[in-house]
Structures are given as C-alpha cells and as structure tokens.
C-alpha positions as CSV (number, residue, x, y, z in Angstrom):
1,M,33.9,11.4,8.3
2,T,32.5,7.4,9.1
3,T,33.0,5.0,6.3
4,S,32.1,1.1,6.9
5,T,32.7,-1.4,4.4
6,D,29.8,-4.2,3.1
7,E,30.4,-7.6,3.3
8,S,31.8,-8.2,-0.3
9,K,34.9,-6.4,0.2
10,G,37.4,-8.0,-1.5
11,H,35.1,-8.6,-5.0
12,Q,36.2,-5.8,-7.3
13,G,33.5,-3.9,-8.7
14,R,31.3,-4.5,-5.6
15,D,33.2,-2.9,-2.2
16,T,31.2,-0.4,-0.9
17,T,31.9,2.8,1.3
18,M,29.6,4.6,3.2
19,A,30.7,8.6,3.9
20,Q,28.9,10.8,6.6
21,R,27.8,13.9,5.1
22,D,28.3,17.6,7.4
23,D,24.2,16.9,7.8
24,G,24.5,13.9,9.3
25,R,23.0,11.8,6.1
26,M,25.0,8.8,4.8
27,V,26.0,8.3,0.9
28,M,27.7,6.4,-1.0
29,A,30.8,6.3,-2.4
30,G,33.6,4.0,-3.9
31,R,33.0,1.1,-6.0
32,A,29.5,0.4,-5.3
33,G,28.4,-0.1,-8.9
34,T,27.5,2.9,-11.1
35,R,24.1,2.3,-12.0
36,V,23.2,1.3,-8.4
37,A,25.3,5.2,-6.7
38,A,23.9,7.3,-9.8
39,A,19.9,6.0,-8.2
40,M,20.6,5.7,-5.0
41,A,22.4,9.6,-5.3
42,I,19.0,10.8,-6.4
43,V,17.0,9.0,-4.2
44,L,18.8,10.1,-0.6
45,A,18.7,14.0,-2.7
46,T,15.3,13.7,-2.7
47,W,14.0,13.6,1.1
48,T,13.2,16.5,2.4
49,A,16.4,17.8,5.5
50,G,13.4,16.8,8.2
51,E,13.6,12.8,6.8
52,R,15.6,10.0,8.0
53,V,17.2,8.8,5.2
54,S,20.5,6.8,5.0
55,A,22.4,4.5,3.1
56,V,22.8,1.4,4.7
57,E,25.7,-1.3,4.8
58,Q,24.3,-3.6,1.9
59,R,23.4,-6.9,2.8
60,A,20.9,-9.8,2.1
61,L,17.7,-10.1,3.2
62,P,17.9,-12.0,5.9
63,P,16.0,-15.2,6.5
64,F,12.4,-14.9,8.0
65,Q,8.3,-15.7,6.6
66,V,5.4,-14.4,6.2
67,Q,2.1,-14.9,5.3
68,A,0.5,-14.8,2.1
69,P,-3.0,-13.4,1.6
70,D,-4.2,-17.0,1.2
71,G,-2.4,-18.1,4.6
72,A,0.7,-20.1,2.4
73,K,3.9,-19.3,4.4
74,V,6.4,-17.7,1.9
75,G,9.9,-16.9,2.4
76,T,13.0,-14.2,1.5
77,G,13.9,-15.9,-1.2
78,Q,10.3,-15.5,-2.7
79,L,10.2,-12.1,-1.3
80,A,13.2,-10.8,-3.8
81,L,12.6,-9.6,-7.5
82,P,15.2,-9.1,-9.8
83,G,16.6,-5.5,-9.8
84,R,15.4,-2.9,-7.8
85,Q,12.0,-2.8,-5.1
86,A,10.5,-1.1,-2.0
87,L,10.4,-3.6,0.8
88,V,7.7,-1.2,3.1
89,Y,7.2,-2.8,6.5
90,V,3.9,-1.1,8.8
91,D,2.1,-2.0,11.4
92,A,-1.8,-2.9,10.8
93,E,-3.1,-0.1,13.3
94,C,-0.9,2.6,12.0
95,G,-2.4,6.0,11.9
96,S,-0.2,8.0,10.2
97,C,0.7,6.6,7.6
98,A,-1.8,8.6,5.2
99,A,1.5,10.1,3.2
100,L,3.4,7.0,3.2
101,F,0.5,4.9,1.6
102,A,-0.5,8.0,-0.8
103,A,3.6,8.3,-1.6
104,V,3.3,5.0,-3.2
105,A,-0.4,5.2,-4.4
106,G,1.0,7.4,-6.8
107,L,3.0,5.4,-8.1
108,D,3.1,4.0,-11.5
109,A,1.5,0.8,-12.0
110,A,5.0,-1.1,-13.1
111,E,6.8,1.3,-9.6
112,V,3.8,-0.8,-8.2
113,E,4.4,-3.9,-9.0
114,A,7.9,-3.3,-7.2
115,V,6.8,-2.0,-4.3
116,T,5.9,-5.4,-1.2
117,F,4.1,-4.3,1.7
118,L,5.1,-6.3,5.4
119,V,2.0,-5.8,7.5
120,R,2.7,-6.4,11.5
121,G,-0.6,-7.0,12.7
122,D,-3.3,-10.7,13.0
123,G,-4.3,-12.1,9.4
124,L,-7.9,-10.1,9.7
125,S,-6.1,-6.6,10.7
126,A,-3.2,-6.5,8.1
127,A,-6.5,-8.0,5.9
128,S,-8.5,-5.3,6.3
129,L,-5.9,-2.2,5.8
130,M,-5.0,-4.0,2.8
131,S,-8.5,-4.1,1.3
132,R,-8.4,0.1,1.3
133,L,-5.1,-0.2,-0.1
134,T,-5.3,-2.4,-2.8
135,A,-8.2,-0.4,-3.9
136,T,-5.7,2.4,-5.2
137,M,-3.2,0.2,-6.0
138,P,-4.3,-3.5,-7.3
139,N,-1.2,-4.4,-8.1
140,V,0.4,-3.6,-4.7
141,R,2.3,-7.4,-3.3
142,W,1.8,-7.6,0.4
143,F,2.4,-10.3,3.3
144,V,1.1,-10.2,7.0
145,D,4.1,-10.5,9.3
146,E,1.5,-11.6,12.4
147,G,4.5,-13.1,14.7
148,G,6.4,-10.5,14.3
149,T,9.4,-12.9,12.6
150,A,10.6,-10.0,10.2
151,Y,10.0,-7.6,12.6
152,T,13.1,-9.1,14.0
153,A,14.6,-10.5,11.4
154,L,15.3,-7.1,9.9
155,Q,16.4,-5.4,12.7
156,I,13.2,-2.7,13.1
157,E,13.3,-0.3,15.7
158,T,10.5,1.8,14.8
159,T,7.4,2.4,11.9
160,P,6.7,2.4,9.2
161,V,10.6,1.4,7.6
162,V,10.8,1.8,3.6
163,L,14.1,-0.4,2.5
164,G,15.7,0.2,-0.6
165,L,16.3,-3.6,-2.3
166,K,19.1,-4.1,-5.2
167,S,18.8,-7.9,-5.7
168,G,17.3,-9.4,-3.2
169,R,20.2,-6.9,-1.1
170,I,19.2,-4.1,1.0
171,V,20.8,-0.9,-0.9
172,W,18.8,2.3,2.0
173,A,16.2,2.6,4.6
174,R,14.2,5.3,5.6
175,A,11.8,4.6,9.0
176,G,9.5,6.7,10.8
177,Q,6.8,9.1,10.1
178,V,6.3,9.8,6.6
179,T,5.4,14.1,6.8
180,A,6.1,14.5,2.4
181,A,3.8,12.4,0.5
182,A,5.7,14.0,-2.8
183,S,9.1,13.5,-1.3
184,L,8.7,10.1,-0.8
185,N,6.8,9.4,-3.9
186,A,9.9,11.4,-6.0
187,A,12.6,9.1,-4.2
188,L,10.3,5.7,-5.4
189,R,9.8,7.3,-8.9
190,S,13.8,7.7,-9.0
191,W,14.3,3.9,-7.1
192,L,11.7,1.8,-9.0
193,G,12.2,4.2,-12.6
194,P,14.4,3.0,-15.5
195,E,18.2,2.1,-14.8
196,P,20.1,5.6,-15.1
197,S,22.9,5.6,-17.9
198,A,26.2,4.8,-17.1
199,P,28.2,8.0,-17.8
200,S,30.5,7.7,-20.4
201,N,34.0,7.9,-20.2
202,P,35.7,11.1,-20.9
C-alpha cells in the first residue's frame, strides 16, 4: 500500500490520504470531506477494470491561459466552476475519441454545462471539432490550447484526459483512450449529479 497526503495537510477536515488497492487503483481515505469522498468512490467504482483511472494528490488548477471561441484569452480562474466539474483535454485531430464524445453527449443538459473541453491544436481545427460536438451538446464550454500551455501546466502525458474538479481543485484523473462510453457516462453522471448526502451518525 502506498499513501500520499495533499497540500492541505494540517487543516482539519481537508487532509487526504490516497491508498492503493490490491488491483492497483487509488482510492481516497481519511478526512477528505464526506461528500467528495462518497462521490469519488462512486466514480471509481463505475470504471471497468481496464480503464486507467486514479485519485490524485489534490491540487488547485495550475495557472495557464487558453483561447475562447471568440479569440479572448481565458485564465484558470475563469475555467474553474463552483462545485464539481469535468475538464476534458483532447487533441483536435483525435481519431479515437468517439466513445469519449458519446459519453459526454449522453449527459443531461445541466451536467453538460459542468463539462469544459480544452482542445489542443490550431484555432481552425479546434473549431471544426467543436462545431461537430456542439451540434449534440450546445451547452458545453470549450477553449483552444493552441500553444500547449495547458498541456504543459497540467503535466499531461497522454490524451485524451478527463479531470474531475471540485471547486477548482483536481480530485481525480483518467487518461488514455475511452473504450466504454457507458462506463464513462455513468462515472460522469455520478460526479456531476446532485451532491450525495452525508451518512447519518449511528
């Protein structure tokens, strides 16, 4: 078993321990906040055995800038939403993202509003991709990472990547090709849906 503690160690109710299960997946333990821990436990349990998903050492989104569809520069502070959201990083020419796109398109309208796409590529290729995607999910937000600054700042090693965020902090990550749209859709619904209730004291 391996453990790590997030940067908020020492602040009661916020320190987090990541424990490695026998199957290699990382799960959250300790005082991570009952609601976030419960939601993430549902997310982790939803993935198929072949998916590469893990809880990560919680940290705030690093500073970087991307480009909005209208050409305006947008910083990290404008990307982060209150509560839970999903940040999806893809390449504009992703030829193996059909299952990923189908999973997001299958979300409810309110859930889609909590999804943000970051597209690596030039403005034209990114706009071409998102014009196809927004035909089925018009409420999704998207931005262009033309210079790769977000790719570097987020320390991404392979694409696509799905990041689970809570109030602007990275909580979990899933990297690599999505093979099961239904599995990802269920995990996103669990994460983006209503806050789970904290269990009552016995």
